Backbone as JSON, one array per atom type, in Angstrom:
{
  "sequence": "MGEVALEALAANGLSAADVKLFIPHQANQRIVDSVGKRLSLNADQVFVNLDRYGNTSAASIPIALDEAVRAGRLKEGDILLLDAFGGGLTWGASAIRW",
  "N": [[0.82, -1.2, 0.0], [1.97, 1.22, 0.69], [3.84, 1.74, -1.34], [2.26, 2.02, -3.71], [0.76, 4.22, -2.96], [2.71, 6.22, -2.85], [3.4, 6.19, -5.57], [1.0, 7.14, -6.73], [0.93, 9.73, -5.72], [3.33, 10.8, -6.8], [2.76, 10.6, -9.53], [1.03, 12.66, -9.82], [2.49, 14.87, -9.32], [2.88, 15.4, -6.63], [3.71, 15.25, -3.1], [3.98, 13.39, -0.02], [3.87, 15.33, 1.89], [2.03, 17.12, 0.93], [-0.43, 16.05, 1.47], [-3.54, 16.35, 2.91], [-5.44, 14.67, 4.08], [-5.36, 11.22, 4.61], [-6.93, 8.38, 3.57], [-6.98, 5.19, 4.14], [-7.57, 1.76, 3.07], [-9.34, -0.01, 5.46], [-8.07, -2.37, 6.73], [-6.51, -3.52, 8.89], [-5.22, -2.23, 12.01], [-2.43, -2.33, 12.27], [-1.45, -2.41, 9.61], [-2.46, 0.03, 8.61], [-1.1, 1.83, 10.32], [1.55, 1.26, 9.58], [1.66, 2.04, 6.85], [1.04, 4.78, 7.1], [3.28, 5.59, 8.58], [5.32, 4.99, 6.72], [4.76, 6.93, 4.82], [5.35, 9.14, 6.23], [3.35, 10.5, 7.66], [1.42, 12.27, 10.08], [-0.64, 11.37, 12.92], [-3.01, 12.88, 12.78], [-3.42, 13.2, 10.09], [-4.23, 10.78, 9.09], [-7.06, 8.95, 8.51], [-8.99, 6.92, 10.5], [-11.28, 4.35, 11.14], [-11.52, 1.87, 12.14], [-11.82, 1.11, 14.8], [-14.49, 1.46, 15.25], [-15.93, 0.04, 13.29], [-14.48, -2.15, 12.31], [-12.98, -4.24, 9.79], [-14.42, -3.39, 6.92], [-14.27, -4.29, 4.39], [-14.66, -3.83, 0.9], [-16.15, -1.58, 1.31], [-14.83, 0.06, 3.06], [-13.28, 2.44, 2.46], [-15.24, 4.2, 1.21], [-17.05, 4.46, 3.42], [-15.38, 5.61, 5.38], [-14.64, 7.97, 4.04], [-17.12, 9.29, 3.85], [-17.6, 9.68, 6.59], [-15.43, 11.38, 7.21], [-16.0, 13.65, 5.67], [-18.48, 14.43, 6.79], [-17.56, 15.09, 9.3], [-16.21, 17.38, 8.83], [-13.57, 17.32, 8.01], [-12.38, 17.84, 5.57], [-11.7, 20.39, 3.2], [-12.42, 22.56, 0.41], [-10.03, 22.19, -2.13], [-8.18, 20.74, -0.64], [-5.78, 18.07, -0.5], [-6.47, 14.75, -0.92], [-5.74, 11.44, -0.13], [-6.34, 8.25, -1.22], [-6.17, 4.76, -0.6], [-5.9, 1.35, -1.27], [-6.17, -2.27, -0.98], [-6.78, -5.63, -2.08], [-8.23, -8.95, -2.4], [-6.72, -11.44, -4.55], [-4.38, -10.18, -5.3], [-4.78, -7.41, -5.84], [-4.58, -3.85, -5.98], [-4.61, -0.33, -5.35], [-4.43, 3.25, -5.66], [-5.4, 6.66, -5.16], [-4.91, 10.08, -5.72], [-6.5, 12.95, -4.85], [-7.75, 16.15, -5.53], [-9.74, 17.89, -3.45]],
  "CA": [[0.0, 0.0, 0.0], [2.82, 2.39, 0.75], [4.45, 1.99, -2.65], [1.26, 2.52, -4.65], [0.4, 5.56, -2.51], [3.78, 7.1, -3.33], [3.27, 6.28, -7.02], [-0.13, 8.02, -7.04], [1.35, 11.11, -5.43], [4.34, 11.2, -7.79], [2.1, 10.75, -10.84], [0.3, 13.92, -9.8], [3.41, 15.93, -8.94], [2.65, 15.68, -5.22], [4.45, 14.46, -2.13], [3.19, 13.11, 1.18], [3.71, 16.6, 2.62], [0.86, 17.82, 0.38], [-1.65, 15.32, 1.83], [-4.33, 16.84, 4.04], [-6.04, 13.52, 4.73], [-5.11, 9.91, 4.02], [-7.96, 7.4, 3.92], [-6.58, 3.88, 3.64], [-8.43, 0.6, 3.31], [-9.3, -0.27, 6.9], [-7.85, -3.81, 6.91], [-6.18, -3.65, 10.31], [-4.49, -1.06, 12.5], [-1.0, -2.48, 12.0], [-1.2, -2.01, 8.22], [-2.71, 1.47, 8.52], [0.03, 2.51, 10.98], [2.76, 1.04, 8.78], [1.61, 2.89, 5.66], [1.16, 6.16, 7.57], [4.69, 5.81, 8.93], [6.11, 5.0, 5.48], [4.51, 8.2, 4.15], [5.71, 10.2, 7.2], [2.14, 11.25, 8.01], [1.11, 12.25, 11.5], [-1.92, 10.72, 13.22], [-4.11, 13.75, 12.35], [-3.58, 13.09, 8.64], [-4.69, 9.43, 8.75], [-8.41, 8.72, 9.0], [-9.18, 5.53, 10.91], [-12.55, 4.04, 11.81], [-11.47, 0.45, 12.51], [-12.29, 0.93, 16.17], [-15.95, 1.5, 15.26], [-16.56, -0.87, 12.34], [-13.65, -3.26, 11.89], [-12.69, -4.27, 8.36], [-15.67, -3.44, 6.15], [-13.92, -4.75, 3.04], [-14.71, -2.84, -0.18], [-16.87, -0.38, 1.76], [-14.08, 0.79, 4.08], [-12.94, 3.8, 2.05], [-16.45, 5.04, 1.11], [-17.57, 4.77, 4.76], [-14.45, 6.54, 6.02], [-14.75, 9.25, 3.35], [-18.36, 9.9, 4.3], [-17.39, 10.16, 7.97], [-14.5, 12.51, 7.2], [-16.73, 14.81, 5.14], [-19.46, 14.84, 7.81], [-16.83, 15.64, 10.44], [-15.56, 18.63, 8.43], [-12.12, 17.12, 7.91], [-11.91, 18.24, 4.25], [-12.24, 21.62, 2.62], [-12.11, 22.69, -1.0], [-8.62, 22.35, -2.46], [-7.34, 19.8, 0.11], [-5.35, 16.84, -1.17], [-6.95, 13.54, -0.27], [-5.09, 10.24, -0.67], [-7.07, 7.0, -0.97], [-5.25, 3.67, -0.84], [-6.56, 0.09, -0.91], [-5.73, -3.53, -1.56], [-7.81, -6.65, -1.93], [-7.91, -10.32, -2.79], [-6.25, -11.61, -5.92], [-3.26, -9.26, -5.52], [-5.23, -6.14, -6.4], [-4.29, -2.69, -5.16], [-4.74, 0.92, -6.07], [-4.41, 4.49, -4.88], [-5.8, 7.88, -5.89], [-4.67, 11.39, -5.11], [-7.64, 13.75, -5.29], [-7.91, 17.51, -4.99], [-11.14, 17.93, -3.02]],
  "C": [[0.86, 1.25, 0.0], [3.4, 2.75, -0.6], [3.45, 2.58, -3.64], [0.78, 3.92, -4.25], [1.44, 6.58, -2.99], [3.73, 7.27, -4.84], [2.14, 7.22, -7.42], [0.23, 9.48, -6.8], [2.32, 11.6, -6.5], [3.71, 11.43, -9.16], [1.35, 12.07, -10.95], [1.18, 15.09, -9.36], [3.27, 16.34, -7.48], [3.6, 14.86, -4.36], [3.54, 14.23, -0.93], [2.96, 14.39, 2.0], [2.49, 17.39, 2.14], [-0.46, 17.23, 0.87], [-2.3, 15.93, 3.07], [-4.91, 15.66, 4.82], [-5.79, 12.25, 3.92], [-6.2, 8.97, 4.51], [-7.55, 6.06, 3.31], [-7.7, 2.86, 3.79], [-8.25, 0.22, 4.77], [-9.17, -1.77, 7.18], [-7.54, -4.15, 8.37], [-5.27, -2.5, 10.71], [-3.0, -1.15, 12.2], [-0.65, -2.03, 10.6], [-1.38, -0.51, 8.06], [-1.55, 2.25, 9.13], [1.3, 2.42, 10.15], [2.78, 1.95, 7.55], [1.73, 4.36, 6.05], [2.59, 6.52, 7.92], [5.56, 5.89, 7.68], [5.96, 6.33, 4.75], [4.88, 9.41, 5.02], [4.52, 11.1, 7.54], [1.94, 11.19, 9.52], [-0.31, 11.69, 11.7], [-3.11, 11.56, 12.75], [-4.39, 13.64, 10.86], [-4.16, 11.74, 8.19], [-6.07, 9.2, 9.36], [-8.61, 7.23, 9.27], [-10.55, 5.38, 11.56], [-12.65, 2.56, 12.17], [-12.05, 0.19, 13.9], [-13.82, 0.9, 16.25], [-16.59, 0.42, 14.39], [-15.76, -2.13, 12.03], [-13.37, -3.15, 10.4], [-14.0, -4.43, 7.6], [-15.42, -3.73, 4.68], [-13.99, -3.6, 2.02], [-15.41, -1.56, 0.22], [-16.03, 0.49, 2.69], [-13.73, 2.22, 3.68], [-14.19, 4.67, 1.89], [-17.04, 5.41, 2.48], [-16.69, 5.81, 5.43], [-14.52, 7.92, 5.37], [-16.01, 9.99, 3.78], [-18.21, 10.45, 5.72], [-16.49, 11.39, 8.0], [-15.2, 13.77, 6.71], [-17.71, 15.33, 6.18], [-18.8, 15.49, 9.01], [-16.11, 16.94, 10.09], [-14.06, 18.52, 8.28], [-11.54, 17.53, 6.57], [-12.52, 19.56, 3.85], [-11.77, 21.71, 1.16], [-10.62, 22.94, -1.21], [-7.69, 21.41, -1.7], [-6.97, 18.61, -0.77], [-5.73, 15.65, -0.3], [-6.26, 12.35, -0.93], [-5.89, 9.03, -0.24], [-6.16, 5.85, -1.38], [-5.89, 2.36, -0.39], [-5.87, -1.11, -1.54], [-6.83, -4.56, -1.32], [-7.31, -8.01, -2.36], [-7.44, -10.38, -4.24], [-5.12, -10.67, -6.29], [-3.68, -8.0, -6.26], [-4.89, -5.02, -5.44], [-4.48, -1.45, -6.01], [-4.73, 2.11, -5.12], [-4.84, 5.65, -5.78], [-5.44, 9.09, -5.06], [-5.72, 12.32, -5.7], [-7.55, 15.15, -4.68], [-9.39, 17.68, -4.72], [-11.86, 19.16, -3.52]]
}
């Protein structure tokens, strides 16, 4: 997840320092912490809801994004980084200007 996140940022001329909020696939806390550390993000930049829902599979990013928006964590122009992986060796990341 860390490598594909860095690739998505680089493809858009961005670095981890530009990221306002990182919403990773909520597989488990160890993975989320590891990717956040690899990107040198602080805890405020990483959105986590594992403590409330656990691993919600393909719905984890949409649920977390909805929560972040409702909580006012994003404003126009912020850089949002989404990052996920799944079965069958699938993975992907997107850097989005909100």
